[in-house]
Phi, psi and omega in degrees: 000329178301323179293317177299320179302311182298315181294317181291325176298320176296315182299319180295324179291322181287317182232079184293345179263007180275107183306312186294330177296315179296317181298313180291325177295319178301314179296323177296315177300322178299314180299328180271004181059033175261075191291324179298315178293322179298316178301315180301318181289319177297324177293325174297318177304313182291332174293321181284325179210106188302336174230108180224117178042235185247035183301316179297324178299313181294321176299316178301319180295322178294312180300321179297316178300329180275359181077016180262073187297324181298314178292323178299313180301315180302316180291316179296323177298317178297321178300316181291330177292318183275331181226077187294350178258018178271099183294334182295322179294316178296320180298313181295323174299313179301319180295315179298312181296324176296314179299327180272004180061030173263076193296323180297316179291323177299311181299315180304314183286321179292324176294327177295321176302312183293326176297317180288318183221090182300344182270009183281099183295323181297319179296317177298319182296313180293321177299319176298317178298319180295315179297322178298317178297329180276357181080016179263075193290328178294314178295321179299312181298319180300312182287324176295322178295316178299317180298314180297318180297314180296319178295322181292335178275355178073026181280349180255145174293151179298144181274000000 
């Protein structure tokens, strides 16, 4: 990645309006864990094109890694507005809200994941964990059972 970083930095200087150079440089910075630079490059992408692929999702993921949940939520919300069928954005929102014990919002987002992809074992698992924390053990058991069943069928990618 360091070589790619150097080449993409040169490319951005030569063609500063080339969207893909900024986008690829941002991803390279993420791989190198240079999150501040990655954020700057993703923001450049959004200046050039306010809605581009999954840029808001990636920004949200960086903010989440940095413990900046408020900014992460804002980015994931924008991602769901622009790409309402992206289950990953809803899952990450659900996870943040679960961690913050905002159970209604967590449930809403995790149910949206399951609506988009009923085979999502992780969403069922987190929903089950949330219900268990709330003392709703029957619902918790139901979702944990669904998650275990889906995982046993290999419907989820390996973690």
